[in-house]
C-alpha positions in Angstrom: -31.7 -8.6 5.5 -35.1 -9.2 4.1 -37.9 -6.7 4.7 -40.5 -7.9 7.2 -44.0 -6.9 8.2 -45.1 -6.9 11.9 -47.6 -5.3 14.2 -46.9 -3.0 17.1 -49.8 -1.9 19.1 -52.6 -1.0 16.7 -50.5 -0.2 13.7 -48.5 -2.3 11.2 -44.8 -1.6 10.5 -42.1 -2.8 8.1 -38.5 -3.1 9.1 -36.6 -1.7 6.1 -33.2 -2.3 7.8 -32.0 -3.7 11.0 -33.6 -1.7 13.9 -35.1 0.8 11.4 -38.9 0.4 11.5 -41.3 2.4 9.3 -45.0 2.7 10.1 -47.5 1.9 7.3 -50.1 4.0 9.2 -52.8 1.3 8.9 -54.4 -1.1 11.4 -56.1 -3.5 8.9 -54.0 -6.6 8.2 -55.1 -7.0 4.6 -54.3 -3.4 3.8 -51.0 -3.7 5.5 -50.1 -6.9 3.4 -51.1 -5.1 0.2 -48.9 -2.1 1.0 -46.1 -4.4 2.1 -46.2 -6.2 -1.4 -46.1 -2.9 -3.2 -43.1 -1.6 -1.2 -41.2 -4.9 -1.5 -41.7 -4.9 -5.3 -40.4 -1.3 -5.6 -37.4 -2.2 -3.5 -36.6 -5.2 -5.7 -37.0 -3.0 -8.9 -34.6 -0.5 -7.3 -32.0 -3.2 -6.6 -32.3 -4.5 -10.2 -31.8 -1.0 -11.5 -28.6 -0.6 -9.4 -27.3 -3.9 -10.6 -28.0 -3.1 -14.2 -26.3 0.2 -13.9 -23.2 -1.5 -12.4 -23.1 -3.9 -15.3 -22.6 -0.9 -17.7 -19.9 0.9 -15.7 -17.0 1.5 -18.1 -13.3 1.5 -17.2 -13.1 5.3 -17.2 -16.2 5.5 -14.9 -14.8 2.8 -12.7 -11.5 4.7 -12.2 -13.3 7.6 -10.7 -15.5 5.4 -8.5 -12.5 3.3 -7.3 -10.0 6.0 -6.4 -12.7 8.0 -4.6 -14.1 5.2 -2.5 -14.3 6.5 1.1 -12.8 3.3 2.5 -9.6 3.9 0.5 -9.0 7.4 1.7 -6.2 6.3 4.0 -4.0 5.2 1.1 -1.3 7.5 -0.2 -1.7 9.8 -3.1 0.9 7.9 -5.0 -1.1 4.7 -4.7 -4.2 6.4 -6.1 -2.1 7.9 -9.0 -0.7 4.4 -9.8 -4.2 2.9 -9.7 -5.4 5.5 -12.2 -2.3 5.1 -14.4 -2.6 1.3 -14.5 -6.3 1.3 -15.5 -5.8 4.1 -18.1 -3.0 2.1 -19.6 -5.3 -0.9 -19.7 -8.1 1.2 -21.3 -5.7 2.5 -24.0 -5.1 -1.1 -25.2 -8.5 -2.8 -24.8 -10.8 0.3 -25.1 -13.2 1.9 -22.6 -15.3 -1.3 -22.2 -17.5 -2.2 -19.2 -15.3 -3.3 -16.3 -17.4 -6.5 -16.2 -16.1 -7.5 -19.6 -12.4 -7.6 -18.6 -11.3 -11.2 -18.9 -8.2 -13.3 -19.2 -7.9 -12.6 -23.0 -8.1 -8.8 -22.4 -5.4 -9.0 -19.7 -3.2 -11.0 -22.1 -3.7 -8.4 -24.8 -2.7 -5.7 -22.4 0.4 -7.6 -21.3 1.6 -8.3 -24.9 1.1 -4.6 -25.8 2.7 -3.3 -22.6 5.8 -5.4 -23.0 6.6 -3.6 -26.3 7.0 -0.3 -24.5 7.7 -1.1 -20.8 10.1 -3.1 -18.7 8.7 -6.4 -17.4 8.9 -5.1 -13.8 6.8 -2.1 -14.7 4.2 -4.3 -16.4 4.0 -6.4 -13.2 3.4 -3.3 -11.2 0.5 -2.3 -13.5 -0.9 -5.9 -13.2 -0.7 -5.7 -9.4 -2.8 -2.5 -9.4 -5.3 -3.8 -11.9 -5.7 -7.0 -9.9 -6.3 -5.1 -6.7 -8.9 -2.9 -8.5 -10.7 -5.8 -10.0 -10.8 -7.6 -6.7 -12.5 -4.5 -5.3 -14.9 -4.4 -8.3 -16.0 -8.0 -7.5 -16.6 -7.1 -3.8 -18.7 -4.2 -4.9 -20.6 -6.1 -7.6 -19.2 -4.3 -10.6 -17.6 -7.5 -11.8 -18.3 -11.2 -11.3 -14.7 -12.5 -10.9 -11.1 -11.5 -11.1 -9.6 -12.8 -14.4 -6.3 -14.8 -14.2 -3.3 -12.6 -14.7 0.1 -14.2 -14.4 2.9 -11.9 -13.7 6.0 -11.9 -15.9 8.8 -14.0 -14.5 11.8 -11.9 -13.6 15.3 -12.9 -12.7 16.1 -12.7 -9.0 16.8 -9.2 -8.0 18.5 -8.7 -4.7 18.0 -5.5 -2.7 20.6 -2.8 -3.2 22.6 -1.7 -0.2 25.1 1.1 0.2 28.8 0.4 0.9 30.2 1.6 4.3 32.6 4.0 2.6 29.7 5.6 0.7 27.6 5.8 3.8 30.5 7.8 5.4 30.6 10.2 2.5 26.8 10.7 2.7 26.8 11.3 6.4 29.7 13.6 6.2 28.3 15.8 3.5 24.7 15.9 4.9 25.9 16.8 8.4 27.7 19.8 7.0 25.2 21.0 4.4 21.9 19.3 5.2 21.7 18.8 9.0 18.0 17.9 9.1 18.6 15.3 6.3 21.5 14.0 8.3 19.2 13.3 11.2 16.8 11.5 9.0 19.5 9.4 7.3 20.9 8.4 10.7 17.4 7.5 12.0 16.8 5.3 8.9 20.1 3.5 9.3 19.4 2.6 13.0 15.7 1.7 12.5 15.3 0.5 8.9 12.1 2.7 8.7 10.5 3.8 5.5 10.2 7.4 4.4 6.6 7.8 5.5 7.2 6.2 8.8 10.1 8.6 9.5 8.3 11.9 8.6 5.2 10.9 10.5 7.2 9.9 13.7 6.5 12.0 16.8 8.1 12.4 20.1 4.9 11.3 21.8 5.4 7.9 20.1 8.5 7.2 22.2 8.1 5.3 25.4 10.7 3.5 27.5 13.3 3.4 24.8 10.9 2.2 22.1 9.1 4.1 19.3 5.7 3.3 17.8 5.8 3.7 14.0 3.0 3.4 11.5 3.8 1.4 8.3 1.9 0.5 5.1 -1.8 0.4 5.5 -1.4 2.3 8.9 -0.1 -0.9 10.5 1.4 -0.2 13.8 4.6 -1.7 15.2 6.9 -0.9 18.2 10.6 -1.1 17.7 13.6 -0.3 19.9 15.0 3.2 19.5 18.8 3.1 19.9 20.5 6.3 21.2 22.4 6.6 18.0 19.2 6.9 16.0 18.1 10.2 17.5 20.2 13.2 18.6 17.7 15.0 20.8 14.4 14.0 22.5 11.5 16.2 23.4 8.1 15.6 25.0 5.8 16.4 22.0 5.8 17.3 18.3 7.1 15.9 15.1 10.6 14.5 15.3 11.6 15.7 11.8 10.4 18.9 10.1 10.1 17.5 6.5 6.4 17.1 5.6 6.5 15.1 2.4 8.2 11.9 1.4 9.1 13.5 -1.9 11.2 16.1 -0.1 13.1 13.3 1.6 13.8 11.5 -1.7 14.7 14.6 -3.6 17.1 15.9 -1.0 18.8 12.5 -0.6 19.1 12.3 -4.4 20.8 15.7 -4.5 23.3 14.6 -1.7 24.3 11.3 -3.3 24.7 12.9 -6.7 27.1 15.5 -5.3 29.0 12.7 -3.5 29.2 10.7 -6.8 27.1 7.8 -5.4 24.3 6.0 -7.1 21.6 5.3 -4.4 18.0 5.8 -3.5 16.7 6.7 0.0 15.0 3.3 0.2 18.4 1.7 -0.1 19.1 2.9 3.4 16.4 0.5 4.6 18.1 -2.3 2.6 21.5 -1.3 4.1 20.1 -1.3 7.6 18.6 -4.8 7.2 21.8 -6.2 5.8 23.9 -4.5 8.5 21.6 -5.9 11.2 22.1 -9.5 10.0 25.8 -8.9 9.5 26.0 -7.7 13.1 24.5 -11.0 14.3 21.0 -9.9 15.0 18.5 -12.7 14.8 16.5 -12.7 11.5 13.1 -12.8 13.4 14.1 -9.6 15.1 15.1 -8.0 11.8 11.7 -9.1 10.4 9.9 -7.3 13.2 12.1 -4.2 12.9 11.3 -3.9 9.3 7.6 -4.7 9.7 7.6 -7.6 7.2 4.6 -9.8 7.2 6.4 -12.8 5.6 9.7 -14.0 6.8 10.7 -14.8 3.2 10.8 -11.1 2.5 13.4 -10.7 5.2 15.4 -13.8 4.1 16.2 -11.9 0.9 18.7 -9.8 2.9 20.4 -13.0 4.1 21.1 -13.7 0.4 22.6 -10.2 0.0 24.8 -10.9 3.0 25.9 -14.3 1.5 26.7 -12.6 -1.8 28.8 -9.9 0.0 30.7 -12.5 2.0 31.5 -14.5 -1.1 32.8 -11.3 -2.8 35.0 -10.6 0.2 36.2 -14.2 0.5 37.4 -14.1 -3.1 40.1 -11.8 -1.8 41.6 -14.6 0.2 45.1 -15.5 -0.8 48.1 -17.4 0.8 50.6 -15.9 -1.5 
């Protein structure tokens, strides 16, 4: 808002911000107007100085500003690390130039260089983080616009799911040697929840057979909690004792390696989604269970199911 001059009682005031008056300590109108002009000029000079300093912010300086922004504290540590990695990789190619000078040509230069040492999918991940950072830079006046950055076209990659026979091996081994991990795996299979959603789940979140989970960006959703998903129920406390998503991933990796299976923990989510559709559950219900914003994300699992059905139907023979 613009600073304004007004009189209250005998004295003149200026409103420096909404509902934040400051007395000039004078009663004479001309003196008040003179002081008002001086203060307004200083405020303008201060704004110009800030804008000028933002124009000179380099990529390395921007990284520190961006990842430490108070409004981004709720993001995971992994997201912050990926943000830093993406911008440092960009800086290695185009130099530590002012963030404002990053344009389409600079992005193209980065893509061409990155493709010589990275897989296309990794380059796209970097581009996604750079684009998000530059969008923030524009909103905070560090840059004027987000340059065009087309992602590299990839062939269609369907989600990986785990075969039933392998699921049986994983459950059998984990139940015997890693009982807490067995509980987590079972929960994931019957809910389709992500790692963070699982380790943050609490008994207080369960009401009337449903559980409230918190997904990406702290988005909340309520999903049915089947009896098979949870072996015991209490009144309060964390449902699972693991504290970090990395512990879940590392323990699962150890289990599947011993079982001779190639799979990631996230594949349990893919498996749950595919199995839900295969069981005849409506795709809109599956979408809500998984917390997808766009139905097209969920429809990918229908393609997985179609591919599986074709593979099985090839076994058909009348001989």
